[in-house]
C-alpha positions in Angstrom: -31.7 -132.0 109.3 -28.6 -131.9 111.4 -29.7 -135.1 113.2 -30.4 -136.6 109.6 -27.5 -135.4 107.7 -24.5 -134.9 110.0 -24.2 -138.7 110.7 -24.0 -139.1 106.5 -22.0 -136.2 105.8 -20.0 -135.1 108.9 -20.6 -132.3 111.1 -22.1 -129.0 110.2 -19.5 -126.6 109.4 -20.7 -123.4 110.8 -21.7 -122.4 114.1 -25.3 -121.2 113.2 -27.8 -121.3 110.6 -30.0 -118.1 110.0 -33.1 -118.0 108.0 -33.7 -114.7 106.5 -36.7 -113.5 104.7 -36.1 -111.2 101.7 -37.5 -109.7 98.5 -36.1 -112.1 96.0 -38.3 -114.9 94.3 -36.0 -117.7 95.0 -33.8 -118.8 97.8 -29.8 -118.2 98.1 -27.6 -119.9 100.1 -24.7 -118.3 102.0 -22.0 -119.4 104.6 -24.1 -119.8 107.7 -27.3 -118.5 106.3 -30.0 -118.6 103.8 -32.4 -115.7 102.5 -35.9 -117.4 101.6 -38.4 -115.5 99.2 -41.9 -114.4 101.0 -43.8 -116.9 99.6 -41.5 -119.7 100.9 -41.7 -118.2 104.3 -45.5 -117.9 104.1 -45.5 -121.8 103.4 -45.0 -122.7 106.9 -44.4 -126.3 107.7 -45.0 -127.0 104.1 -41.7 -125.1 103.3 -39.9 -127.9 105.3 -40.6 -130.7 102.7 -37.5 -131.9 100.4 -36.0 -129.2 98.2 -36.8 -126.0 100.0 -34.9 -125.2 103.5 -32.9 -128.5 103.6 -31.5 -127.7 100.2 -30.2 -124.1 101.3 -28.9 -125.6 104.5 -26.8 -128.5 102.9 -24.9 -125.6 100.6 -23.4 -125.1 103.8 -21.6 -128.6 102.9 -21.7 -128.2 99.1 -20.7 -124.8 97.9 -20.1 -122.9 101.1 -18.2 -125.7 102.5 -16.4 -127.5 99.9 -16.2 -124.7 97.3 -17.0 -124.8 93.6 -14.0 -123.9 91.3 -14.7 -121.7 88.8 -12.6 -123.6 86.2 -15.1 -126.1 85.9 -18.9 -126.9 86.0 -21.2 -126.1 89.1 -21.3 -129.7 90.8 -22.6 -128.3 94.3 -26.1 -127.8 92.9 -26.1 -131.4 91.5 -25.0 -132.8 94.8 -27.2 -130.8 97.1 -30.3 -131.7 95.2 -29.2 -135.3 95.2 -28.6 -135.1 99.0 -31.7 -133.1 99.9 -34.5 -133.1 97.1 -33.8 -137.0 96.2 -32.2 -138.8 99.2 -34.2 -137.4 101.9 -37.6 -139.0 101.0 -35.7 -142.2 100.7 -33.8 -141.6 103.9 -37.5 -141.0 105.5 -38.7 -144.2 103.9 -40.8 -142.8 101.0 -39.5 -144.8 98.1 -42.2 -144.1 96.0 -41.3 -140.3 96.0 -37.9 -140.9 95.0 -38.9 -143.5 92.1 -41.4 -140.5 90.9 -38.4 -138.2 90.8 -36.3 -140.6 88.5 -39.3 -141.1 86.3 -40.1 -137.2 86.1 -36.5 -136.6 85.5 -36.0 -139.1 82.5 -39.6 -137.4 81.2 -38.6 -133.8 81.4 -35.0 -134.6 79.9 -36.7 -136.4 77.0 -38.7 -133.2 76.3 -35.3 -131.2 75.6 -34.5 -130.1 72.2 -31.0 -131.2 70.9 -29.9 -127.3 71.2 -30.5 -127.3 75.0 -29.1 -130.9 75.5 -25.7 -129.9 76.7 -23.3 -131.9 78.8 -23.6 -131.8 82.6 -20.0 -131.0 83.0 -20.8 -127.4 81.4 -23.8 -126.5 83.7 -22.8 -123.1 85.5 -20.0 -121.9 82.7 -21.1 -119.5 79.9 -23.7 -120.9 77.4 -24.1 -123.8 79.3 -27.3 -126.1 80.0 -30.2 -125.1 82.1 -31.4 -126.0 85.4 -33.0 -129.0 84.3 -29.6 -130.5 83.2 -27.6 -129.0 86.1 -30.3 -130.1 89.2 -32.0 -133.0 87.6 -29.6 -134.8 85.4 -27.0 -134.0 88.2 -29.2 -135.9 90.7 -29.6 -139.0 88.3 -25.7 -139.1 88.2 -25.2 -139.6 91.6 -28.2 -141.6 92.2 -27.0 -144.2 89.4 -23.4 -143.8 90.9 -24.8 -145.1 94.2 -26.5 -148.1 92.4 -23.3 -149.0 91.0 -20.9 -148.5 94.0 -23.3 -149.0 97.1 -25.3 -146.2 98.9 -23.1 -146.7 102.1 -19.9 -146.6 99.8 -21.6 -143.2 98.5 -22.1 -141.8 101.9 -18.5 -142.7 103.0 -17.1 -141.1 99.8 -19.2 -138.0 100.8 -17.8 -137.6 104.1 -14.3 -138.2 102.7 -14.8 -135.4 100.0 -16.0 -133.0 102.7 -13.2 -133.7 105.2 -10.5 -133.6 102.4 -11.9 -130.7 100.5 -13.4 -128.4 103.2 -12.5 -124.7 102.2 -10.8 -125.7 99.3 -11.9 -125.0 95.6 -13.0 -128.3 94.1 -14.1 -129.6 90.8 -15.6 -132.5 89.1 -12.1 -134.3 88.7 -11.8 -134.1 92.5 -14.8 -135.7 93.2 -14.3 -138.4 90.9 -10.9 -139.1 92.6 -12.4 -139.6 95.8 -15.2 -141.6 94.9 -12.9 -144.0 92.9 -10.6 -144.5 95.9 -13.3 -145.0 98.4 -15.0 -147.5 96.1 -11.9 -149.1 94.7 -13.6 -148.8 90.9 -12.3 -147.2 88.0 -15.1 -144.9 87.3 -13.8 -142.9 84.3 -16.1 -144.3 81.6 -19.0 -143.9 84.1 -18.2 -140.1 84.4 -17.4 -139.7 80.7 -20.8 -141.1 79.8 -23.1 -138.9 82.5 -21.0 -135.8 83.0 -19.1 -135.0 79.8 -21.2 -136.2 77.1 -24.8 -135.0 76.3 -28.0 -137.0 75.7 -29.5 -140.3 76.9 -29.5 -143.7 75.9 -32.8 -144.4 73.5 -33.4 -148.1 74.3 -36.0 -150.3 72.9 -37.0 -153.7 74.4 -37.6 -155.7 71.3 -38.5 -159.4 72.3 -37.6 -162.2 75.1 -37.2 -165.8 74.5 -37.0 -168.3 77.0 -34.8 -171.7 76.3 -36.2 -174.4 78.8 -33.3 -176.7 77.9 -30.5 -174.4 78.7 -32.5 -172.6 81.6 -31.8 -169.2 80.1 -33.8 -165.8 78.8 -32.6 -164.0 75.7 -33.5 -160.4 75.8 -33.1 -158.5 72.4 -32.5 -154.7 72.7 -31.7 -152.1 70.4 -30.3 -148.4 70.8 -31.0 -145.6 68.4 -28.5 -143.2 67.5 -24.9 -143.0 65.8 -23.1 -143.2 69.2 -24.6 -146.2 71.5 -24.4 -145.6 75.2 -22.4 -148.1 77.4 -24.2 -148.6 80.9 -25.9 -151.0 83.2 -29.5 -151.2 83.2 -32.2 -153.0 85.2 -34.2 -155.9 83.8 -37.3 -156.9 85.2 -38.7 -160.7 85.0 -42.2 -161.0 85.8 -43.5 -164.8 87.0 -47.2 -165.7 87.7 -46.1 -164.8 91.4 -43.6 -162.2 92.1 -40.7 -160.7 89.9 -37.1 -160.8 89.8 -34.8 -157.9 88.9 -31.4 -158.6 86.9 -28.9 -155.8 85.5 -27.3 -156.1 82.0 -24.6 -154.1 80.4 -25.6 -152.1 77.0 -23.4 -152.1 74.6 -24.0 -151.1 70.8 -26.8 -150.4 68.8 -28.3 -154.5 69.1 -27.5 -156.9 71.5 -29.1 -160.2 73.1 -28.5 -160.1 76.4 -28.4 -163.6 78.1 -30.0 -164.2 81.6 -29.9 -167.5 83.6 -33.6 -168.5 85.2 -34.7 -171.8 86.1 -38.1 -171.1 84.9 -39.8 -169.2 82.0 -41.0 -165.4 82.9 -44.4 -164.2 81.5 -43.1 -160.8 80.6 -40.0 -158.8 80.5 -39.8 -155.0 81.7 -37.0 -152.7 81.1 -36.1 -150.2 84.0 -39.8 -150.2 85.1 -38.3 -147.7 88.5 -36.5 -145.8 86.1 -33.1 -146.5 87.8 -31.2 -145.2 84.5 -31.3 -141.9 82.9 -33.2 -142.7 79.5 -35.0 -141.3 76.7 -38.7 -142.1 77.0 -40.4 -142.2 73.4 -43.2 -139.4 73.4 -46.1 -141.9 73.4 -44.7 -143.2 76.5 -44.1 -140.1 78.5 -46.7 -139.8 81.6 -49.1 -137.0 80.1 -49.2 -134.0 83.0 -49.7 -130.2 83.1 -46.1 -129.8 83.0 -45.7 -131.5 79.6 -47.2 -128.2 78.1 -43.6 -126.8 76.9 -42.7 -124.4 74.6 -42.0 -126.8 72.0 -45.6 -126.6 70.6 -48.3 -124.0 70.7 -50.8 -124.0 73.9 -54.5 -123.2 73.1 -56.5 -122.4 76.3 -60.2 -123.1 75.8 -62.8 -121.5 78.3 -66.4 -120.0 78.3 -67.0 -116.2 78.5 -69.8 -116.6 81.3 -68.0 -119.2 83.5 -66.4 -118.9 87.3 -64.1 -116.0 87.2 -61.4 -118.1 88.7 -60.7 -120.3 85.6 -59.3 -116.7 84.7 -57.0 -117.3 87.2 -56.0 -120.6 85.9 -55.5 -119.3 82.3 -53.3 -116.2 83.9 -51.3 -118.9 85.5 -50.7 -121.0 82.3 -50.1 -117.8 80.2 -47.5 -116.4 82.7 -45.6 -119.6 82.6 -45.9 -120.0 78.9 -45.4 -116.4 77.8 -41.6 -116.6 79.4 -40.6 -119.1 76.9 -42.9 -118.4 73.7 -45.5 -116.1 72.3 -47.3 -118.9 70.7 -50.5 -119.2 72.8 -54.1 -119.0 72.2 -56.8 -117.8 74.9 -60.1 -118.5 73.1 -63.7 -118.9 73.7 -65.2 -122.1 72.9 -67.3 -120.8 70.5 -64.0 -119.9 68.3 -63.1 -123.4 68.4 -63.3 -125.8 65.0 -66.1 -128.4 65.3 -63.9 -130.8 63.2 -60.7 -130.9 64.9 -58.5 -130.1 68.1 -55.9 -127.3 67.8 -52.3 -128.0 66.9 -50.4 -128.6 70.0 -51.3 -128.5 73.7 -54.9 -127.6 74.6 -56.4 -126.9 78.1 -60.1 -127.0 78.7 -61.4 -125.0 81.5 -64.9 -125.3 83.2 -68.1 -125.7 81.0 -65.7 -126.6 78.0 -64.8 -129.9 79.6 -68.4 -130.8 78.7 -68.0 -130.4 75.1 -67.7 -133.7 72.9 -63.9 -132.7 72.0 -62.8 -132.7 75.4 -65.2 -135.9 76.5 -63.6 -137.8 73.5 -59.9 -137.0 74.8 -61.0 -138.0 78.4 -63.0 -141.2 77.6 -60.0 -143.4 77.4 -59.2 -142.7 81.2 -63.0 -143.2 82.5 -63.6 -139.5 83.2 -66.6 -138.0 82.5 -68.3 -134.3 83.0 -71.8 -132.9 83.9 -73.5 -130.2 85.1 -72.2 -129.6 88.7 -70.2 -133.2 88.9 -67.8 -135.2 87.5 -66.8 -138.9 87.4 -63.8 -141.0 87.4 -64.6 -144.8 86.7 -67.8 -145.7 88.5 -67.1 -143.1 91.1 -69.0 -139.7 91.0 -67.9 -136.3 92.3 -71.0 -134.0 93.0 -69.7 -132.2 96.1 -69.5 -128.5 95.7 -65.8 -128.5 96.9 -64.8 -131.1 94.1 -62.6 -130.3 91.4 -60.7 -132.1 89.0 -57.0 -131.7 86.8 -56.7 -134.4 84.4 -54.3 -134.6 81.5 -54.0 -137.4 78.5 -51.8 -137.7 75.5 -53.3 -135.8 72.3 -54.3 -138.6 69.9 -52.9 -136.3 66.9 -49.4 -136.1 68.5 -48.3 -137.9 71.6 -45.7 -135.2 72.4 -48.8 -133.0 73.1 -51.0 -132.7 76.2 -54.8 -132.4 76.4 -55.9 -131.1 80.0 -59.1 -130.5 81.5 -59.4 -128.3 84.7 -63.3 -128.3 86.1 -64.9 -127.6 89.4 -68.2 -128.2 90.6 -68.9 -124.8 91.9 -66.6 -121.3 92.2 -65.7 -122.7 96.1 -63.9 -125.6 94.5 -61.5 -123.4 92.5 -59.5 -122.4 95.3 -56.3 -124.1 93.5 -56.9 -122.3 90.1 -53.9 -119.7 90.1 -51.7 -122.8 91.2 -52.7 -125.3 88.7 -49.4 -125.2 86.7 -47.5 -126.2 89.7 -49.4 -129.7 89.9 -47.4 -131.4 87.3 -46.5 -134.3 89.1 -49.5 -136.6 88.4 -51.7 -137.0 85.7 -55.1 -136.6 87.3 -55.7 -134.8 90.8 -59.2 -134.6 92.6 -59.5 -131.9 94.9 -62.0 -131.1 97.8 -62.0 -127.7 99.0 -58.7 -127.2 97.3 -56.9 -130.2 98.9 -56.0 -132.9 96.8 -57.7 -136.2 97.7 -56.7 -138.3 95.0 -53.9 -138.7 92.5 -53.4 -141.1 89.6 -50.3 -141.7 87.2 -51.2 -142.7 83.5 -47.6 -144.6 83.1 -46.2 -146.5 80.5 -43.8 -149.5 81.4 -42.1 -151.1 78.4 -43.0 -154.8 78.3 -42.8 -157.6 76.0 -44.4 -161.1 76.4 -42.0 -164.0 76.8 -42.0 -166.7 73.6 -40.7 -170.1 75.3 -38.4 -172.0 72.7 -35.4 -171.0 70.8 -35.8 -167.6 68.9 
């Protein structure tokens, strides 16, 4: 960590860093040391992945080095999450992991109710927003800012922040001023949009026309809401061979963006890499088990005589869900209405995955179940250690999730109590408890390009 971050942020501000195991359930960072829960310590090398020990160590720059002013929001969690959880995969060459973080952040924030969607600047203050906004929206703020000013300029600004504000109480205005000085850009509109304002832009890609004589592409976009956002957004032009990324400035409720192009693209995609924080429609949010939120009831369907490990899976979801809402039903498959799925989210466990209702939900993704096996597409998994977790949107309401968790034998269910933590993918296949295959059921906004004047 020192070799990775000192050249970027400046010298580590303390003489030592001590890792202390204690009884709390989460990590806490203090000047020169961190206290971690036994669960993290027991992870061994897994605890060295981004967002664990590196996050706590980086708080010695942000929070315990440069101090957080109590008169403003808690910016240090935003900046620490950006440097450790988000940027470390990029620094190590794992760009796909960073893209997944951006995608999952957009999806998670899109599920927030209006009451919980509060300005990032209020994170850490009384009645402020929760950790989802504080950590993930805060990370996206710095990621989008780096896109605007350049990554090298961002690192230079963070080194200046550390040098100028070490040991001093610091607020968001101080951070903005330093980044403006280093970048030479006026960033008031950017911080007003993403820091002081709640919500996200709700953008729809309507149509695209190419004018051959003028050599230009006209892309029509609309924004929902009474106060449209102004922001820089990516547009991807898809050709027969290759693609070209462009940026447009979003303004107003409806607009036509003009993009110069010497040839007609076949398709136009809006922000396929999730570079801008934006609202994703319910029917476009990738279905995962993390989509089981308190915004709708959850029904767990299982068979009384099935492997006992399915009870561990049910308990894991119950524990997670009961903290938010009591509207949870754990039923035997015989109690399920033959004519319709229950309202809200549904989790089928074990033998209940073989029923017609679950089969209908999984059919579109090519997932089928049988006695002691399952198949995905043309590939059959019949080993005793094979298990699958697959989630798809409900046909009744795409904001709700239908999940199936199935193992070929009891030995395949060693991760049953942990399935709530596998929310990064739509489909996972396990062998002996180890993930051997992942799939994401993404949806990218795309329109075909019409050639000729609109």
